N, C-alpha and C positions, 0 to 999 in steps of 0.2 A: 132381169131389169134392176131389181132390190139390190142384188150382189153387186153389179156391175157398179149402182151408185154408189154404197157404203167403199167399193175398190178406189173410186175416182174420189170420194170423200176424205178416207184416210190419206191417200198420196196428197193431195190439197193441202190438209192439216198439218202433215209432217213437213211438206216442203214449205210452208209458212213458218212453221217452226224453227225451221233450219236456217231460211232466211232472216228471220227476227235475231237470230243468234250472231250472225254472219254479219249483218249491221251494228249489233251491240259490239263485237270484236274491231270492227275496221274502225268506228268510232273512237274504241280505246284505243286500237294503235295510233290514230290520227292525234290524239289527246296526250298521251305516255310515250310516243314514239320509241315503245319497246318491240323487239324482233320478235317475241314469243306471241304479241297478241298479233301480229301480221303473219305468222306462219299457221296460228291457228284459225284466222279467217279464211286465209287458203284453202285449208282444211274443207272448212265449214261453207265455202262457195263451190268447192267442187261436189260437195254430196247435195247440195241444194241444185245445181244445174242437173246433177245426175238423174235426182228424182225428179226433177221438172220434165227430163224428156221422156220420162215413164209415162206421163200424160199423154205427150205426144203419140208414143209408141202404142199404148192400149187406147186410143181414142180412134174417131171417126175421121182420119184423115186419110190422104190420097196414099198410095203405097209407096211412091217417090219419097215422100215425106216423111212417112213413117221409116222408110229403110235408111236416109239420110240421117234420122235422130238415133237408128241404132247402132249406125256407124260412130255415131257422136258419142255416145256412151262411153266409148274406150277412154276416150280424150279425160271427159269429165270424171274418170275412176281415177286416170292417173294424176288429175290436178288434186285431187281427195289424198292419194296415197302420198303424192309428193309434200303436201301439205303437212302429215301425218309424219313423215321422217324428219323433216326440218323442224317440226316442234319439238318431238321427241328429242332431238339432236342437241337442240337449245334449251331445252327445261332442264335434262339430264349434264348439262354443261359438259357436251363430248367434244373434243379436239385433239388436234396432232400434239399437244404440249403433254397432254394428261391419261389421254386414251388412243393412242395413234393407231393401233390397229381396229378398232370400233370405228373412229374417226374415218378410215380407208375406207370400209364395208359401207358405212353412209353414203363415201362419195362415189362408189361405183354406183351404186343402188340410184342415186340421183340423176346420174348421167343416163343410166338405162331407162328411166321414168321421163327423162326429156326426149329421149331418141325413140322410143316405143310410139308415141303420137306421133310423131314427125313420118317415121315411116309407115305408119297406117293410113296416114292422109296420101300419101305420094303412090302406094299401091293403090289407092283407089281412083286415084286422079289419073295417074299414069298406065302402069303395069296391069292392074286389076287382075291381079294373079289370085283365084279364089284360096286355092291352098296355102299360100303366103300370108294371104289374110286373115284365115282360121290362125296359123300358127301365132301372127303376131297378137292374134287375141287371146288364145292360150296361154302365151307367154305373159301379156299383160294381168290376166288371172291369177297367173302363178308368181307373180311378182307381186301383185297386192296381197297375197297369201303370206309371201315371204316376208314383207314388210311389216306386218302384223307379227308375226312372230318374232323379228329382229327386235320390235319394240318392246315386246314380252320380254325377250332375254337381256335386252338391255336395262329393262328396269329392275330385273332380278340380279344382273351384275352388277349394277350400282345402288342397290337398294339402302345401303349403310354409307355411300359417298357422301350424301349433303342431307340435311335435315326433312325436306320436303319429297325426295325420291321416293320413299314407300307408300305416299300420299298418291304419287302419279301410279304406280302399281296397282292400286285401291283401283283407282279412277277408272282405268285403262279397260280392267276387266270385263264390261258390258261393251264398249267397243270390240274387244277381240271374240267375245262370243258373237255379236252381231256379224263382224265380219267373216267368221266361218260359217253361220248360217246362211248370209247372204250370198257367199261364193258357192257353197252347196248347192243353195236354190239354183243360181244362174247355171252351174253345169247340170242339173236335171231337168231343167227346162229347156236348155241348149240340146242335151244328147238324149234324152230320156222323154221329151215332152209332158214333163208333169208339172201340174199346176202348184206355182210355189208363193202364192199370194200370201198364203196363212203366215210362209216363213218371211215372207217380205215386209209384213205387219209387224212381226216378232223384231223383225231386225231394227225397225223404224224405231220401236218403243224403246228398245235397246239402245240404238246410238242415241236417241233424245236423252235419256237419262245418263248416257255418258257426256253429251254436250252440258248439261247443268251441272255434273259434277266438277269436268274440266275448266269449265267457265268460274266456279269458286274454286278450284285449286288454283286457277290463274292469278285470280286477285290475292289470293295469300301468298302463293308464290311472288308475286311482284311488291306485294309490302313488305315481305321479307326480304327481299334484294334492295327496296329502298332503306329499310331499317339497317340492312349491313353496310350499305353505302354509306350512310349518315353518319354509323358508326366508326366507319373506317375515317371518314373526313375528321370524325372529330378527335379520333386517336391519332390523326396525322397533325392535324393544327395544333393539339398539347403538344407532340412532340416538337414541332416547329416552335413552339413557343417556349418549350423550354432549352430548344439549342438557342434560338435569338438571344435567351435570358442569359445563356452561360457564355455564348459567344462575346455579348455584350458587357458582362462581369471582365472576361479576358479582355477587350478593347478596354476597357476604363483602368485596371490595372496598368494594364501596358501603357496607356495614356500617363496615368499618373508617373510611373518609373519616367518615362521619356521627358516630361517636364520637371521632374526631379534633375534627371542627368543636365537637361538644357540648362535649369537654373546653376547647377553646378558648373558646367562648361562656360556659361556666361560669366559666372562670379570670377574663375582660372583666367578666363580670356580678358575681361577688365583688369585683373588686379597687373594681368602680364603688360596690356598696352599702357596701362599707367607709368608699370616701373619703367617700361622702355622709352616713355615718351618723357621721364625726369631724367633718365640717363642721356639722353641725347641732348636735353635741355643743358644739361650739368657739363657736356663734353663741347657744344658749341662754343659758349660763352669764353673759356680758355682757350680754344680755337683761334677764334677770332682776335684774341689779345695777342698771340702768337704771330697771327700774320701780322698785326699792325707793327709790332716790334721788329720783324723780319723786315717791313718794307721802309721803317725808320733806318735799319743797320744798313739794307741796301741803298738807302739815300746819301748815305756819309762815306760809303766805299766809291774809290775810284775803280775805272777798269783794270780789273784783276783776276786772279782763277778765284779769291775768294768772293768776288762779287757774281762770277758764274753760280757758286756753290749755293749763295743765297737766294739767287735768281731761281734755282732749281726747289730749294725749300719753300719759296714762296708760292712757286706752282704746287707744290704737295701739298700746302696748307689750304691751298684755296679750291683745290679739290677735295680735301677733306671736309672743309666747310659746305662746299657743295653740296657733298652725298651727306652732310648731315642735315641741312635743310630740305633736301628730299625724304630722307627719313623720317623729320618732322613732320612734312606733308602727308606722309603715309599712315602715320601713327595716329595725326588729327582726322584721317578718313576713317580710322579705325576705331578711336575711341568715342564712344558715347552715339556713334553714328554723326552725320552730318545733315543739317538744315538748312535748305537751300534759300537763300535770299538775293531773288531774280531780279533784276531792276533792268532799266534802258542803258547801258553803259556806251559812252566816247568812246569809240576805237581810237582815235587821235592822241587822246589822254593815255588811255592803257597803252601804246604803242610806244610813244614816246618815255613810257616810264618803263617799259623793259629796255628799249635803246639805251636809257641812261645808265639802267642797272647793270648791263652789260658793256657798258663803253670802255672801262679799264682793260676789262678780258678780252674783249677784242681788238682794244690798241695792241695788246701784248705780241699778237698774231697777223699784225696790220691786217686785220679784217674788216670791211666797211659794212656797217648795217643798214640797208635803204629800207623804204617804207613806201608802198604801193595802195593808198586808201582810196578805193571807189566807193566804200559803204562806210558811212562813219558812226551809226549805231547798231548795238546788238543787246536783244533781250536777253541777259544770262546774269550767274552769279559771279559780279566782278572780282572777289577775290577769288575763286575757281578758275577764273580765266587768265589770271595774271599768274598761277599756280602752273597752267597748260601751257601758256606763252614761255614762262620761264624755263621751264624743263626742255620745250622743245629750240628754244631758242641758244641753250646751253648746250645741248648736242650737236647744234647746227656749227657752234664755234670750235668745240671738241674736234669734230670729224672733217675741219675744213683745213686745207693749207694756207701759209702764210701770202697775205696778197688778195686773197679771194673775197667774196662778199656773199651775204646772207639779205634775204628778201623778206619782209614780213609785209604781207598782202590782207585786201579784203574786197569783196566784190559782192553782189546780190543781186537775185531776180526777185520776181515777184512773192516767192515763197519760200526761197532758200537763200540764206546767209552763210556764204564761205570766209573762213580765213586761213591762209597760207602760210607756210613755213618754209622759206626754200634754201639750201645751200648748194654749192658745185664742187663737194669734195668728195669724200672716200666712197659713198654710198654705202647700200645696207639690204640686209635680206628683207624685203617686202610683205614675206610671210612670219614675222615676227610676232604677231598677235597668236596664231596659231602654237608657234615654238612655246609661248611663253605659256598657253593653257595645256598644253600637253606634257610639259616638264613640270611645270608647276613651279618654276623658279625663273627671274629673267634672266636673259643673256647679257653677259658682261664682256664690253671691248674695250680696248685703249683706244685714246685719240692720235692726232696726228704727231703729237711731241711727247705722246707717254701719257696722257692725262689719263686719269683710272673712275671710273663711277659706279654705282651699285647696281645699274639695271634698273632700279625700281621707278624711274624716271614716268617711262613709257606707260608702266602700268597703272601709274596714279593718272597719267594725262587720259588714258583711254577710260578708267574709270568715272573721272571727273567730266569728260565730254558727255560719255552717257546718261549720267545723273542731269545734267542740262537738256536731255533729250535730241543729243547730237550724234552723228557717226564720224569715226575717224580714220581715213585711207591715206596709203602711203605709195608715191609713186619713185621708184629709183633706180640707177644704173649704176655699175662699178665703176669708180673713178670719174665718173660725170655728176653724181650730186644726189640729194635726195629731197624731196617735196613731201610734206604732211598736210593734207587736206583737213580741215575738220568743218562738216557741214551740220548748220542748226537750221528749223524751221522757224517762220516768224511766227511768232505765238499769239501777238496780238495784233487786229487793223492798224495800220497806220505808223508802226513802230520803229520801221526801217527807214531811216531818209539816205539815199543814194546820192555821192558826191557831184555835183551840176558842174 
């Protein structure tokens, strides 16, 4: 009775010790979330279940309960063996990248560990073949012993691979001895009916000692991993900081170079525009004088061949003056930038001003300029609006035949004001905006009587319209005419007054 009590007492004590270690490592995993602690918990969990079953097997329970517990020992043994495999693989850092052969062996062992309990359970529930059951149990014992040897081989093979690998081998020694003793005791009890209680007790002591050593080792291993992780992070941060500083210096140098180049370019461009503007002014004055002189000469001549020549000369001078005016507008737009002076403009006044300005040019081609004003006011820079209408009206006259007409119009809705300039002349390519942008230069065309232009007029018109927040569109048919429509949003409430 004393022997029985002592056997039960030792089993309960060691089972409790295993359970305490298992709870400790489970909590460690829940806190640290490191797979090493999880695998070690599985190992201890299997040991605890295995030792607990021995209380049932050697207790005063029914034969059916004892038989069921005895059959369940294979599953608990495989759980411990699986935990040992995964713990060793994780602790020694065995993977396909650094140790492909070992990693493959561990993978095969794990598959067998998972399959054996399943086959054992299926055989006991379905087929109930005794020899198959004995074979599975024997194979499980061999696999447990092979796992112990594989772990020993892995420790020896990777002894110098990492700092803590040698300590794994030292700490593993009690477990290895305990595994040999326990499996040996199991064989003697199963096949030779020899009492192995003393061996089981010694195995329990060795396993407990191993649990203490492994627990300490896992703590140091985890601390080492954390230290290495922190070290790697510090080094990475240091490299990143250095790289960022280097890139920042490069960007600062590049920025300074770019700013210097921009300053030089701005100076050159400013000088170019000033020179261009001055030259244009110097040319416009003499041209105006020449135009006046030609008109005076023409008025004094009778109908003759000479008068026809002076008329052509006057047209040429007029074209050149128009060209200079357009270039002046363009240089003004480029020179120092343009500051908008938007206000409510009276479209009656602006349209009449344009009509008066082009009266002589229109009369020369017997062209009538009509006005259809349905909206009297527009919020815009008035000077820019005049430049826009001047360019469009000049083009309309230039590409109209004698006796045709031009219509200047305005209309509005609740939020849009539209300005239109329409002629019934030659027509044009409605894709002029894309053509200008792709070629980088305006298209130059001759008028109906050979008038010439720079092609800059539409470019300036488009720029000025967009600077005032508007859009420009074109409708045209060859030999039927062209209509330019300028659309502007109403900028403030109650600023547009439609004609009643």
